[in-house]
Structures are given as structure tokens and as C-alpha cells.
N, CA and C of each residue as an Amber inpcrd file, in Angstrom:
protein
   291
 129.9340000 114.1480000 168.8310000 129.0870000 112.9750000 168.8020000
 128.9360000 112.4460000 170.2210000 127.7420000 112.0480000 170.5450000
 127.4410000 111.5920000 171.8880000 126.8940000 110.1730000 171.8350000
 127.5010000 109.2690000 172.6130000 127.0660000 107.8730000 172.6590000
 126.2900000 107.6080000 173.9310000 125.3330000 106.6880000 173.8440000
 124.6190000 106.2440000 175.0280000 124.5090000 104.7310000 174.9640000
 124.4980000 104.1030000 176.1350000 124.2430000 102.6660000 176.1860000
 122.9240000 102.4600000 176.9220000 122.2060000 101.4500000 176.5250000
 120.9050000 101.1860000 177.0950000 120.8980000  99.8320000 177.7890000
 120.0780000  99.7340000 178.8400000 119.8720000  98.4540000 179.4870000
 118.5470000  97.9040000 178.9830000 118.6080000  97.0780000 177.9650000
 117.4360000  96.4020000 177.4050000 116.2420000  97.3390000 177.2380000
 116.4090000  98.3230000 176.3940000 115.3220000  99.2250000 176.0700000
 114.6260000  98.6830000 174.8300000 113.3040000  98.5380000 174.8980000
 112.5260000  97.9390000 173.8220000 111.4780000  98.9150000 173.3080000
 111.2210000  98.8470000 172.0050000 110.1630000  99.6170000 171.3700000
 109.3870000  98.6990000 170.4550000 108.0650000  98.8410000 170.4320000
 107.2390000  98.1410000 169.4570000 106.9830000  99.1140000 168.3220000
 107.4740000  98.7540000 167.1370000 107.3590000  99.6260000 165.9730000
 106.3760000  99.0320000 164.9790000 105.6790000  99.9010000 164.2840000
 104.6940000  99.4870000 163.2950000 105.1850000  99.9140000 161.9160000
 105.2170000  98.9570000 160.9780000 105.6690000  99.2860000 159.6200000
 104.5130000  99.8520000 158.7900000 104.7990000 100.1470000 157.5240000
 103.8100000 100.7640000 156.6450000 102.5660000  99.8980000 156.4560000
 102.7240000  98.5770000 156.6020000 101.6060000  97.6540000 156.4090000
 100.8250000  97.3810000 157.6890000 101.2090000  98.0460000 158.7950000
 100.5140000  97.8570000 160.0570000 101.0310000  96.6960000 160.8890000
 102.1270000  96.0620000 160.4570000 102.7060000  94.9500000 161.2130000
 103.5510000  95.4890000 162.3620000 103.3370000  94.9370000 163.5640000
 104.0920000  95.3700000 164.7310000 105.2290000  94.3970000 165.0150000
 106.4040000  94.9430000 165.3310000 107.5670000  94.1430000 165.6850000
 108.2380000  94.8070000 166.8730000 108.6350000  94.0050000 167.8510000
 109.3440000  94.5430000 169.0000000 110.8360000  94.5720000 168.6920000
 111.4620000  95.7210000 168.9500000 112.8910000  95.9070000 168.7140000
 113.5960000  96.2440000 170.0120000 114.8390000  95.7780000 170.1200000
 115.6870000  96.1280000 171.2460000 116.7480000  97.1130000 170.7680000
 116.9290000  98.1880000 171.5170000 117.9550000  99.1730000 171.1950000
 119.3020000  98.5930000 171.6050000 120.2450000  98.5350000 170.6520000
 121.5820000  98.0320000 170.9610000 122.6100000  99.1580000 170.9570000
 122.2050000 100.3520000 170.5610000 123.0990000 101.4950000 170.5940000
 122.4000000 102.7340000 170.1010000 122.9120000 103.8790000 170.5370000
 122.3840000 105.1450000 170.0410000 123.5210000 106.1410000 169.9690000
 123.3200000 107.1530000 169.1650000 124.3210000 108.2030000 169.0230000
 123.6390000 109.4700000 168.5480000 124.1820000 110.5940000 168.9850000
 123.7410000 111.8730000 168.4570000 124.8220000 112.3540000 167.5090000
 124.4500000 112.5150000 166.2580000 125.3830000 112.9450000 165.2230000
 124.7990000 114.1800000 164.5470000 125.5360000 115.2640000 164.6030000
 125.0810000 116.5370000 164.0130000 123.7040000 116.9420000 164.5260000
 123.4580000 116.7140000 165.8170000 122.2080000 117.1340000 166.4360000
 121.0240000 116.2270000 166.1960000 121.2400000 115.0970000 165.5610000
 120.1560000 114.1520000 165.2770000 120.4190000 112.8730000 166.0480000
 119.3650000 112.3350000 166.7060000 119.5050000 111.0830000 167.4480000
 119.2650000 109.8990000 166.5150000 120.2260000 108.9630000 166.5180000
 120.1280000 107.7490000 165.7160000 120.1450000 106.5440000 166.6450000
 119.4650000 105.4870000 166.2170000 119.3710000 104.2820000 167.0220000
 119.6580000 103.0530000 166.1720000 120.4290000 102.1330000 166.7350000
 120.6410000 100.8210000 166.1250000 119.7630000  99.8640000 166.9140000
 118.9230000  99.1020000 166.2100000 117.9740000  98.2000000 166.8600000
 117.9720000  96.8460000 166.1760000 117.6560000  95.8300000 166.9610000
 117.4720000  94.4850000 166.4230000 116.1010000  93.9870000 166.8460000
 115.4410000  93.2090000 165.9920000 114.1880000  92.5980000 166.4250000
 114.4640000  91.7510000 167.6640000 113.6000000  91.8370000 168.6650000
 113.8680000  91.1480000 169.9290000 113.9180000  89.6350000 169.7750000
 113.3580000  89.1050000 168.6880000 113.3930000  87.6550000 168.4740000
 114.5020000  87.2310000 167.5150000 115.4400000  88.1460000 167.2020000
 116.4890000  87.8170000 166.2330000 117.6090000  87.0280000 166.8910000
 118.2750000  86.2660000 166.0880000 119.4260000  85.4780000 166.5460000
 120.6080000  85.8080000 165.6550000 121.7850000  85.5290000 166.1570000
 122.9990000  85.7770000 165.3710000 123.0350000  84.8280000 164.1800000
 123.6240000  85.2990000 163.1020000 123.7830000  84.4510000 161.9270000
 124.8950000  83.4410000 162.1880000 125.1370000  82.5770000 161.2170000
 126.1500000  81.5250000 161.3830000 127.5400000  82.0920000 161.6670000
 127.8230000  83.2850000 161.1550000 129.1450000  83.8740000 161.3860000
 129.1940000  84.7230000 162.6610000 128.1190000  84.6730000 163.4730000
 128.0870000  85.3870000 164.7420000 127.6590000  86.8400000 164.6310000
 127.3540000  87.2780000 163.4300000 126.9630000  88.6710000 163.2280000
 125.4510000  88.8290000 163.4250000 125.0640000  89.9270000 164.0290000
 123.6520000  90.2490000 164.1860000 123.3490000  91.4280000 163.2760000
 122.3310000  91.2780000 162.4390000 121.9400000  92.3760000 161.5650000
 121.0460000  93.3170000 162.3580000 121.2980000  94.5980000 162.2110000
 120.5130000  95.5870000 162.9170000 119.9680000  96.6180000 161.9450000
 118.9340000  97.3330000 162.3870000 118.3600000  98.4000000 161.5820000
 118.7680000  99.7350000 162.1880000 118.8870000 100.7310000 161.3370000
 119.2180000 102.0790000 161.7810000 118.0010000 102.9700000 161.5820000
 117.6420000 103.6910000 162.6180000 116.5130000 104.6080000 162.5600000
 116.9320000 105.9240000 163.1910000 116.2430000 106.9870000 162.8230000
 116.4970000 108.2660000 163.4880000 115.2060000 108.7500000 164.1230000
 115.3660000 109.5450000 165.1720000 114.2050000 110.0650000 165.8880000
 113.8550000 111.4350000 165.3210000 112.5820000 111.5940000 164.9840000
 112.0550000 112.8750000 164.4990000 110.7470000 113.1460000 165.2010000
 110.2440000 114.3550000 165.0250000 108.9330000 114.7030000 165.5670000
 107.9630000 114.8730000 164.4110000 106.7450000 114.3660000 164.5930000
 105.7270000 114.5300000 163.5520000 105.0670000 115.9020000 163.6870000
 104.0330000 116.1390000 162.8850000 103.3720000 117.4400000 162.8540000
 102.8080000 117.8410000 164.2140000 102.4040000 116.8590000 165.0300000
 101.8170000 117.1590000 166.3350000 102.8540000 117.1960000 167.4540000
 104.1400000 117.0310000 167.0920000 105.1930000 117.0920000 168.0980000
 105.5210000 115.7680000 168.7570000 104.8570000 114.7010000 168.3230000
 105.1200000 113.3710000 168.8680000 106.4230000 112.8280000 168.2970000
 107.2570000 112.2270000 169.1780000 108.4960000 111.6210000 168.6950000
 108.1930000 110.3070000 168.0000000 108.9400000 110.0450000 166.9190000
 108.7610000 108.8000000 166.1850000 110.0910000 108.4060000 165.5700000
 110.2230000 107.1330000 165.2520000 111.4130000 106.6220000 164.5850000
 111.1220000 106.5250000 163.0950000 112.0880000 106.9760000 162.2900000
 111.9180000 106.9200000 160.8400000 113.1740000 106.3280000 160.2100000
 112.9990000 105.7800000 159.0140000 114.1450000 105.2400000 158.2870000
 114.9940000 106.3910000 157.7560000 116.2430000 106.0890000 157.4740000
 117.1710000 107.0810000 156.9270000 117.1580000 106.9120000 155.4130000
 116.5260000 107.8480000 154.7270000 116.3450000 107.7270000 153.2800000
 117.5420000 108.2140000 152.4770000 118.2910000 109.1630000 152.9990000
 119.4370000 109.7170000 152.2860000 120.6080000 108.7410000 152.3590000
 121.1270000 108.3260000 151.1960000 122.1960000 107.3220000 151.1520000
 123.4660000 107.7900000 151.8590000 123.8580000 109.0400000 151.6580000
 125.0650000 109.5560000 152.3020000 124.9070000 109.5880000 153.8200000
 123.7450000 110.0440000 154.2770000 123.4680000 110.0840000 155.7140000
 123.4880000 108.6690000 156.2820000 122.8320000 107.7290000 155.5840000
 122.7930000 106.3470000 156.0540000 124.2040000 105.7640000 156.1520000
 125.0190000 105.9620000 155.1230000 126.3850000 105.4250000 155.1150000
 127.2030000 105.9840000 156.2770000 127.0650000 107.2790000 156.5370000
 127.8030000 107.9100000 157.6340000 127.3970000 107.3040000 158.9850000
 126.1010000 107.1460000 159.1890000 125.6010000 106.5960000 160.4550000
 125.9720000 105.1170000 160.5730000 125.8470000 104.3660000 159.4860000
 126.2020000 102.9400000 159.5030000 127.6800000 102.7620000 159.8300000
 128.5450000 103.5780000 159.2250000 129.9760000 103.5100000 159.5180000
 130.2400000 103.8000000 160.9860000 129.5480000 104.7880000 161.5340000
 129.7230000 105.1400000 162.9420000 129.3750000 103.9530000 163.8390000
 128.1900000 103.3490000 163.6150000 127.7810000 102.2210000 164.4550000
 128.6690000 101.0010000 164.2260000 129.0740000 100.7400000 162.9820000
 129.9790000  99.6150000 162.7240000 131.2740000  99.7890000 163.5090000
 131.8310000 100.9970000 163.4870000 133.0500000 101.2680000 164.2610000
 132.8060000 101.0960000 165.7550000 131.6690000 101.5770000 166.2290000
 131.3390000 101.4760000 167.6500000 131.2290000 100.0110000 168.0680000
 130.5240000  99.2200000 167.2720000 130.3480000  97.8060000 167.6330000
 131.6420000  97.0300000 167.4810000 132.4600000  97.3620000 166.4870000
 133.7510000  96.6940000 166.3210000 134.6590000  96.9660000 167.5120000
 134.6610000  98.1900000 168.0230000 135.5210000  98.5190000 169.1680000
 135.0340000  97.8240000 170.4280000 133.7090000  97.6120000 170.5600000
 133.1860000  96.8760000 171.7180000 133.6440000  95.4310000 171.6890000
 133.6950000  94.8270000 170.4960000 134.1210000  93.4380000 170.3880000
 135.5850000  93.2820000 170.7790000 136.4150000  94.2860000 170.4700000
 137.8230000  94.2060000 170.8130000 138.0300000  94.0970000 172.3160000
 137.1870000  94.7670000 173.0950000 137.3140000  94.7170000 174.5480000
 136.8580000  93.3850000 175.1260000 135.9660000  92.7150000 174.4190000
 135.4420000  91.4370000 174.9060000 136.4220000  90.2870000 174.6780000
 137.3650000  90.4500000 173.7870000 138.2930000  89.3540000 173.4330000
 139.2760000  89.0870000 174.5380000
């Protein structure tokens, strides 16, 4: 598994309804040869308990070879990736204390 950290990398993503939202990458990892990204909407704020909710996406190529971000539809795959990022973010918090 390979981790990367980003310095304020932003992407504008379009949902199925054509709505655009700007997201900030807060982490990425390559797991089993697939690149995954944890992102938060750039206008999001922490909840009352200090937690920030993030979305998980994976990078794939479409029919024309263009890279795109897609949701993780497989529950087992999603759980594995979510656990990885949760562990990664939890370990980062330990260093900040």
C-alpha cells in the first residue's frame, strides 16, 4: 500500500444531476493497484464533535482513456478502503496531540 499527502489539491466534481461541487483531497492511497482518494467538500466544516465527514472515491479510466473519479459500489471494497483511511487519519491525530 502506498500513501501520498497532498498540499491543498482541489477537484471540481459533477454528480449525476449535473451539480458541481469543489472537493479538497485530504488523503490518497494505492491499494491492490487501485488509487483511492478521501475528499471533503471545500466548504465543509467540522461537526460538533470535531469530526469531518469525507467521501471515498477511486480513480478509473473511461472508454476514451480519460481519468475520472467514481464511487465505490462494492460494500466489501468500500469497507476495506474506509478502514484504511480511518486508521490513517486516526494515526495522524495521535501525532498532533
